[in-house]
N, C-alpha and C positions, 0 to 999 in steps of 0.2 A: 424442356424442363429436366434438369439433372437431379438425381436423387440417389441416396445411399442410406444404408442402415448404420447407425452410430455404434451398434453393439458388435457387428461382425464385419463392417466396412464393405459389405456386398452391395453392388449397384441394385437399385430398386426401380420398379416401373413407375412411370409418371402417374401421380395420383394415388400411389399405394399407401396404405395405412399400416400394413404389417409386412415384415420382411419374409420373403418366400424361402429364404435359406435358414434363418434361425428363429423365425416367427416373432421376432421382437417388434415392439411398437415404436421405437425411437428412430423414425425416418426423418431425414432432413432433405428438403428439396428446394430448389431455387433455379431460376433461369440462368443466373450468373455464377452458380456454385463452382464451376470449373475454372473460373477466371479471376476470382477475388483472392488477394494475397496478403492483405493487412489484417492481422488478428490481434485481439486483446484477450488475455487469459487472466481470470480472477479466481483465486481459491475461495471456495464457499465457506464463510464463517471460520476462517483459517485457524485461529487460536482455539476456538471451541471444538473444531473438528479434530485437532490433534489431541485434546484432552479426552474426547469421547473415544477416539481410536485406542488410546493408552489405557482407558478404563471402561470396558464394555458395559459395566453396570450403569453408566450414564446415558446409554443409547437413547432411551425413551424419556429422558428427563430434560427440563429446561436448564441450560447451562449458561452462566454468565462468567466471563473472564474479566477481572478488574480488581480494583482496590477495595479498601474498607468502606464503611458507611459514608465517609466524606470524599471518597474517590469517585472515579468515573468508570463507565463500562468501556473496556478495551474492545471487546466484541462479544457477541452472544449467538447461540445456536438459533435455528429457525423455529424451534418450538417456543423459545422465549420471545421471539419476534411476533408471534401470534398475539401475545398479550401487550404488544406495543413497545417492548424494550428495543433500544437502538444504541449503536456505538456512540460514544462521547456523552451519553446521558448520565446525569448524576446518579450515583449508586442508590441513594435513598429513594429516588423516584422510580428507578428500575425495580427495586424490591417491593415498592408499593404496588406496582403494576403486576409483578410476578412474584408473590411472596414465597412460593414453593421452589424458587430457583436455587440451583446449586452454584454457589459462588466460589470460583477458583482463582487464586493469585496467579498472575502471569508467570510463565516459565520462558523468559525471553531466549535463553540459550538454546532450548529445545526448538522453539519456533524458528530461530535463525538457522539452526542445523537443517531442519526440514525445508525451509525456504530455499536454502542453498541447493538441496537435492532437486527441488522442482526446477530451479533455474538451470542446473546442469543438464537436465532433460531437455529444456528448451534449446539450449546451445548445442545439443546433439543434432538438432534439426537445422539451425541457421545461426550464423554469428550475429545476425541483426536482431538482437534482443535488447530492449530498452526497459529496464526495471523502473517501476513507479514506487514500489514499496516491497516489503518482504514477500507479499503474496499476490502481486499482480505485475504484469508486464505487457508491452507491445511486442509483436513479432512481425517481421517482414519476410515472407517466404517466397518473394519473387525469385524466379530462376531455380527453385529447388525441386520442381516437378520431375525433371530427369534424374536428379540425384536420388530421390526417394521413390521414384516410380509411381507417384500418385499426385493428385491435386493438393493444393494447400489445404483445402477443406478436409480431405481425408487424412492428411498429415496431422492436423490439429485434433481431429476426432481420435486418431490413434494415440496421440499424446495424452489426451484426457483419460483414455483407457489404461495407459501405462501408469500414469500418476495414481489412479484409483487402485490398480493392482499392486504396485510396488510400495507406495507410500501410505495408502489407506485413507485418502481423503478425496473429495470430489472437487471439480472445477467447473466454471462456466466460461464459455467461449463466445466471443463476438467476432464476426468476419465481415469485412467490407473492403472498400477501395481507399479509405483514408482513416487516420487515427481517431478523429472525432466520432465517426460513425461506428467504428469497430468497438470503441469503449461503450458507446451508447447501446450497441447490440448486446454486449455481454451482460447488461443489466436487465434485459427484457425477459429472460427465461431462467432465472435462478430459483433453486440451486440445480446443479448438474445439467445446465442448459447449453444450447448451441443455437444461436440466432444469427441471421444473415440480413444485412441491409445492402441491396444492390444499387448501382448507379441509376437504373431506370426509375426506381420508385422513391429515391432518397428525399427529394424535395416534397413530394406529396406525403410521405411518411411524417416529415417534420411539421407539416402545416398546422395541425391541430394541437401540437404539443406546447406546453408552457415554456416560457423563455428560460425558466430555471434548468431546462434540459441542456442548454448550451453551457458546456463546461467552461468555467471561468466567469460566468455571469452570477456573481455573488449577491448577497442580500441587498447591499447598497445600490448596485446597478439595477436589480429587479425593482426596487422601490422607486428609483428614478424613472424607469420605463413605465411602471404602473401609473405614476403621477401624470405621465403623458398619454395614458390610455393604452399602452402596449403591454399586453400580458401573454399573447400567443405568438409563436414563431411565424405563423402565417401573416401576421400584421407587419412583421419585419420584411417578409418576402414581398408584400405589396407596396412597401414604402419606397420612395425614391432614394437611390444611393447617395446622391448629393445632399438631400435633405437630412439623412441620418448623419452624414459627415459634418454638416453645419451644426446640428444639434448636439452631437456627442463626440465630435472630433474623430481621432483614429479609432476609438472604440466603436463608433457608428459604422465605420467601414468594415471592421472585424465582425460586427453583428450581422451586417448584410451578407458577408461571405459565408458565415456559419449558417445563417438561415437558408442559404441556397446550397447547403451541404458541401461547401468548399473548404478544404483544409490542405494547405501545401506543406505542412510539417512532415518531415521524413522520420522514420524510425532510427533513432540515434542511440547506439549503445552507451554513450557517455552523457546523454542529455536528459533534460526535463526536470529531474529532481532538484528542488531548490533548497531543501534542508533535510537533515536527519536529526530527530530529537527524541527525548524521553523525559517524562516528568511524573511526579507522584504527589498526591495530597496526603497530608498527615492525619492521623486519628486525633491528635491534639496539636494546637499551635505551638511552634518552637521558636525560641530566640537564642538558644545556646549554640555557639559556633561549632563545638566539637560534635554535637548531634547532627547539625546541618551538614557538616563536612562528610560524615559517614554516609549519610543518605545521598549526598551529591556524588560520591564515588560510585555508588550503584547505578545512578543515572548515566554517568560517563561510561561505565562498562557496557550498558545497554546500547548507548549511541555507537560506541566502538564496534560492538558485535553486529549491529545492523549495517554499519558502513562496510565492514569486512565481508559480510554476506553478499553485499551487492557490488563488491570490488570498487568502492568509492571512498572518497575522503573529502575534507573541507578545508578551506583557507581561513575561515573565521569561526571562533568558538563563541557560543552564546550562553548566557546564564539567565534563567527566568525565575522570578520569585513572585509569589502572591501573598500580600499581607493578610492579617486577620480581618482587616476591613475591606478585603477584596481589591485592593489597589495592586496593579501589576507593575513590576519593575523588570525591564529587560536590559541587560548589559551585553556588550560584545567586544571582542578583541581580535584583530587580524594577526595572523602568524607570518613569520618570515618564509615558511614553507608549509604546504598543506599537510594534514595528518589524518590518520584513521586509528591512532593508538589511544587506548583508554588512559594510559599514564599521562600522555601529553595533554589530552583534552582536560583531564582532571586538574593538572597543575595550573593551567591557565584559568579554568573556571574557579578554582579555589582562591586565586588572587583576587578575582572580581568579587567573590563572596565575602572575603575579609573586609572589603570596603563598605559592605552593606550591613555589617554587624554593629548596631547602635542601640540595642535594646528592643528593636522592633520585633514583634512576633509574626512568624510566617506560617502559612497553612499549606504552601506548595513550593516545591523547588524542581527545577528542570535544567537540563543541559542540552546543547545542540551543536551541530555543525552547519554552517552556511557556506555559500560560494563553493558549491560541490564540484569535484573534479574526479578524474580517474585514479585508481589506486596506484598506477605506475608513477604518478607525480608525487606521491606522498612519502614523507619521512626519510629524506636523504640524510646522510651522515651529518651529525652536528659537530662542528669544529669548536664550538664554545662550550657546550655542555658535554664533558667527557663521559659522563655516566649514562647519557641518553641511549647510546648504542647497546649497552648491556641491558638496560631496562626494556628496550625494544625486543631483544632476543629472548629475554625471560617471558615477556608477554606472548610472543608468538609460540614459544614452547608450551605455555599454558593453554593456548588456543588448540594446539594439536592434541593435548591430553583430553580437553573437553570434547573435542570432536570424536575421539575414540571411545571414551568411557561415559559420555553424557555431559550436559551443560553445567551441572552442579558439582562435577567431580573435583574441581580445584578452584581455589580463590585466593586472592592476596589477603594478607593479614587485615588490612583496613576494611576489606569487604566482609570478612568473617565476623568482624565486630559490629557490623551494621545491625541495628535493632530491628526486630520484626515490625512490619507496618501493615 
């Protein structure tokens, strides 16, 4: 059984509960600790953690980052979670559960800036980093043992210490032999956690878990399985593979493999993300084009910032609208070449918005990028739109100013006119 102290990285004796070197209690031990190389890192309550770091008076208070009374929770700290607050929960419900919460509007530029710092630290360890969002990513540390002079487990523990010391937030880490289990492990010991799932115990570990723990098994599939009497992963393990394929097609084969802890996906620095989006709910329903256009620009800026932070772009721009009667409208337009620029995302989304202005009142607007690709494929010179190059240079110059002086240091005119929400 291998073991070490997460506080000082000193090797520990088998079965030790306290480090002999620093007297710390955070000992991690596992028989496969020195051989597992696939990790998932997740920043703990990322947005809220940044807000608490920047305002120490919030340290012991429940903090919710999100919109107004009609908005949703972007994230919340662990103190608020004790009262049942969760991400994506309607704000009115969150405040009913936790009336003493401090509500803070998101500062996306700041979160993007800090997320980029975290990602740079990951890439200092391995080029095999696959972002899932601003605050989480997979890492493949195969072959880095000689480079760093330590196992992948110790390398990840050292990374967690560095993030905490230099950025001032905590992270949770899952370590295993494939992506499915690494992500699952990172959710077992939050916050500031480090959990390991080895190959020897993986199938038995999954056996009593609900099928909802299989990433990708959404509510519709869970309901379908439950109708057939399947609610636990162990039932999928006991099922005949051919019978699952007959009943559920290719999904059945996938469920069988997942239940047996099989995942052939590799850590792909350019893969997995399917979309990048941002949306907001208004305090009052809006039908006026000018007002909607201003708010749309802010959402396009946020989408662009997230794409740039992850070195990604998209080939399709999407517009999302929700009417006052809760009907959702989604429109999309494919581009000649992929983009990550706010200006280009906005120009395309604005044209789609114009076609939806017919007196209908809307309570939500959002923008997004789909068909994700790497940044190197984005925004080639435009031979038709002669002004595109100048706008792109201006936008990149603004990005540099924001990175140096803070996310809100500079904004375009249309952004500065955006009403408070």
